[in-house]
N, C-alpha and C positions, 0 to 999 in steps of 0.2 A: 040034466047034466051040468055040473059046475066046472067051468074052465079054470085051470090053475096054471097061469103062465108067469114067468119071472117079470118083475116090475120094470127092470132096466134091461134093454136089449143086450144080447151077448156082444154085438158089434161095438156098441158104445161103452159097455162095461169093461171091455178089454183095453180101452185107451189108458195108457199110463198118464198120471198127473204130470204136468210140466214141472220138472224138478227145479228149474231156474226160477220160475215164478213162485213156486212154493217156498223156496228158501227166502226169496225177496219179501214175500208176504209175511213170513214168520218174523223176519228181522224188523220189518216196519211195524208189526203189531207189538213186538217187545219194546221198540223205541217209543211208540205211542203210549205205552204203559210206564214210561219213565226210565227204562233201562238204557244204559249207554252202549247200545249195540252198534257195531260198524258192519255194514253189509257190503260184501264183495260179490253178491250173487247176481244181480241183474246187469245186463248189457245196456246200460242207460247213461248217456253223457250227463255230467253234472252241470252242464251249461244250459242257460235258458234258450228257448227258440229265438233266433235273431229278431230284433224289433220290426224290421220291414216286413217280415213274414206275418207276425202277429197283427200288424196294422192292416195288412191286406185282408186278414180274416175278420177283423173288427168291421171294416167297411162292408164286407160281404154279409155280415150279420144284419146290417141295416138296410140292405138292398132286398126288397121283396122278391126280386127275380130268383134269388137263391133259397127262397122258402118253399120251393116247389120240387116235384120230381124232376130229375134230369136223366139222360140216357143211362141205362144200366151199365154200359161198358165204360163210362167215364165221360167227362166234359170234353168235347172236341178240341177246345183250345189247350186243355192240359195234355191230351194225347199228342197233339202237334208239338207242344213244348218238350215233352219227354223224348219224342223222336229226335228233336234238335239237340237236346242235352246228351242223348246217347251218342250221336255223331260227334259232338264236341268233346266228350269225355273219354270215349273208348274207340272212336273211329268206326263204329258199327252203323251202317246205313239201313234204316228201317222206315217203313211207311206208317203214318199214324193209325192206319187200319190194323196194324199188327200189334197194337198196344191195348191192353186191358187194365183199367184202373181198379185196384182192389183195396179191401180193408186191411192194409198192412201187408208185409211180405208173407205172413202166414197164410192168408187167404189166397195169395198168388200161387204159393206152393200147393195148397190143397186143390185149387182149380186145375193146376197143371197136371198133377197126378190123376185127378178124376177124369180129365179129358184124355189122358194117354193110356191108362191102364185098364186091362180086363182082368177078371179074377184069375189068379195064378201067375200073372206076369211077374218076373223077377226084376228087381232094381238093385244095381251094384251101389253099395253105400260105404265108402271109406270111413273107418272109425279111427279116432274119436269123431263124432258127428253131433250136430245140434239136435237137441232133444225132439224137435217137432218132425224132423224128416221121417223117421220110421213110422210114426203114428199116422202121418198123412198118407204114406204109402199103403199102410194096412187098411186105412179107412176106404181107400180107393180099390181095395181088393188085391193089391199087389203084395209081393213078398220081398222085404228088404234082405239083401245078401251082404252081410257085413264083411268088410275087408280090413283087417287089423293093421294099424301102423303104430309106431312108438317114437320115442325121442331119438332113437339111434338113426332114424331116417329123416329127422326133422318133421315127423308126423305127415310125411308125404307118401302117397301110394306109388307103385311102379307098374309099368306095363306087364311085367312078369306076374304080379299079383292079380291084375285085371284078367290076364289070359287064363289064370288058374280058376278064376271065379265065374267066368262067363259060361252060359249054357244055352241050349236052343230056346229056353224060356225067357232069356234076358231081353227086356224091352228098353231099359234106360240105365244111365249112369248119373249119379248125383256128383257134381263137381263144385267145390267151394274154395275160392282163393281170393283174398285172405280168408282164413278159416276161423270160424267159431266152433270149438272152444280153444284151439291151440295157438292161433295167431300165425300159423304157417302160411307162407306165400310161395307158390310154385313159380319157377323161372319161366320166361317166355318159351324157352326150348322145351321144357317139361309140359307146358300147356299145349303147345303145338303137337308134341308127340302123342299125348293122350287124345287130343282131338282127331288126329289122323287115324289113330287106332279105332276110335269110335266109328269113323266114316267107313273104314275097311270092314268092320264087323256089322255095319248096318243098324246100329242101335242109336237111340236118342240120348242127348245130354241135357239134363236140367242143371243149369249153372247159376249159382246164387252169387250176385255181384254187389250185395248190400254194403260191403266194406271196401269198395273199389278205391276210395280216396284215402283210406287209412293204411298207408304203407310207410315204412321208415327206413332210414339208412340207404343201402344200395338196392333194397327190394323194389320190384317193379310190378305193378298190376298189369295183367294181360287178359283181354277178353277173347275167349276161345273161338267164337264165330268170326272174329276179325282175323286171327292168325290162321284159321282153317275155314275159309269162306264156303267150301263145299259142304260143311257141316250145317250151315244156316237152315237148311230145309228140315233138319231133324234136331233143332236146338231150341230150347226155351230158356230165356234169360229172365231171372227174377231180381227185382231191385226195389228200392223205396227211399223215402226221405228220412226215415227214423234216425239212422246213425250219422249221416253226413250233416244234417241240419239240426240235430238235437230235437227231433220231432216224434219221439217214440209214442206219445199219447195221442197224436193227431190221427193215426191209423190210416196212412196212405202208402200203398205199395203199387207195384204193377208187374205184369208179365208181358214179355215180348216173344212172339213166336210166329210160325207160319199161319197164314190166314185161316186155314181150316181148323186148326187147334184153337186159335183165339176165338173164332166164331163159336165153337162148341163150348168153350169155357165161359164166354159171355152169356150164352143161353143158360148155362148152369147158374151163373151169378144172378141172372134176371129172376130166377125162382128162389134163390137163397137169400140174397140181401138187397137186390136192386142196386141203386147207385150208392157209391160212397158219399158220406155227408158232404154237401156242397161247400160248406164253409171250410172244411178240411181240404177239399180239392182246390179251392181258391188260394189257400195258404201254400199248398204244394206248388201251384202254378208260380207264385211269387218266388218260392225257393229255387225251383229248377231253372227259372228264367234269369235268376241273378247270378252273381259271380261266386267264386269259391273262397272268398276271404274269410267267411265264418269258420269253415272247416280247416283252413290253413292255421287260424288262431288256435283251434282246438288241438290240432296235430302237434303243435309246439308243446302244449301241456301233456298230451298223451305220450309223446316221445320221452319227455323227461321222467314221467311216472313209470313208463315201461322199463327204462334202464334202472330206476331206483328199486322197483319192486323185485326185479330179477336179482339184483345184487343182494337185497335183504333176505330173500328166500334162500338163495344159495349159501348164505351164511349159517343156515340151520343144518346141523349134521343130519345126514340121511335124506335131505331134500335135493333133488336134481331138477333144476328149472332152466330149460333152454330159453334163450332170449327170443321173444316173438318178433316177427318181422312185419306184422300187420294186425288190423282190428284193434281191440283194447282188452285182451285177455292174456293171462299166463296160465300154463297148464303143467305144473310141476309134478314129477313122480314122487310119491310118498311111500313107495313100496318098502324102503329100508327103515321106515318109522313103524310100520305095522308090526305088531307083536311085542312092542316095547311098552313097559309100564309107564303110564303118565298119570300122575296124581292118583295112584291107586287103581287105575283102570288100564285094561290092555285092549286097545282097539285092534281088530284083526282084518278089518276092511276099511276102505277109504270112506264109506258111508258112516261107519262107527266113529272114525277119526273126525269127520266133519261135525257130527253131533257132539262129540266131546269138546271140540274147539268152541262151538257155540255155547255149550253149557258152562264151560270153565272160564272162558275169557270174553265171551259175548262178541265173537267175530263170526260172521256168516259167510261160508264158502259152499261151493256146490261139489258134491262128490263125483268122481269119475264114472261111477255106475250109471249116472244119468246120461252119459255120452258114449256108453257102450264099452268103456275101458276102465274097469276097476283098478285101483292102485294109484289113482291120480286125483287131484282136486283142481277145480277151475276158480280163478279169482279174476274179477274185472278190475282194471285200474282206471275205469271211467268214474272216479270219485275224487273228491278234493285231496290235495297233497297232505294236509294235516291229518285227515282221516286215514289216508293210506299209511302214513308213517306210524300213527298210533296203533292201527289195526295189526300191521305186520309185526310191530314191536311186541304186542301182546302174544302173538303166535310164537315169536322167537322165545319169549320168556317161558311159555308153556312147554315148548318142545326142546329146550336146551338140555 
């Protein structure tokens, strides 16, 4: 008997490619080939990692102590520092035993869903959403239940929508504020109301706080388990150093949760990756133990770019771009551009429009299809001012 089985498993074959990384990779490849491509695809600060963090990593490289295995759940000193940082920055009191250090925020999310979900469990997922959420949910056997929002509500979901979506199979809600891809920030009252609703329904909340320090104007970051303490026993907080300290490539994130969930996720990680690279952990220790002067400096630039990119995009007829309140993304609607002839082509989807923009003026953006809401595009403004102005000017010329 000859066995004839598919080469790639159905479970892994069903995973969608990360659209944001795909766009960024294509832009970088074209740039490496000498093309003047400007990439608005990746959520990556254009600032270098602060010197004091790099120097801590250099010293760790030279210390043989960090050339060895360390605990799978993270360095005890880093877990203690993250607990202290969490209290300092959000007012959430946690014990170091409730912290698991992961290879970036993505692994924290995967660990969280793997530890929480059984096959068939539903997870409420407001859209637009970051591309990784539904894939991590599905990999864990869960079912993402998308809840649509749009610019008319500031891309924020409501209790009424959540009520309509919940079923006896619902296990958790994904909550993100500030939001990737929209930059939306929920008010403290909205955060508290959603948290109270989750407590009343008995469901878990997985809250992604990676953009906690990147809020602008009158917007205010709120940590749900702080505003709703009774939620803490069914809440997982995901965070990391990537966005706050310009450390995307260092790959250090963490999850904070009840001890039983963190213990289960740590056991999973001990078989998957073991410890996060020690040098990166020492760099993260320097980052979270230091002050926030580096992010304050970045915020000044991000705030300036936020206002500029919103203004320039809204000057394009057919584009509706709400001003974001947090993170470093804009998420304009391009629905009124679709169906219009542009240089002999007629894009009918935001994916087709994004491809046209890259082909015609060599500007890389991410289509809304990647975030569960066709008819939009996402642009990161975490790039230099000159590139931002040049890139959006090209798009203006193309779409005028």
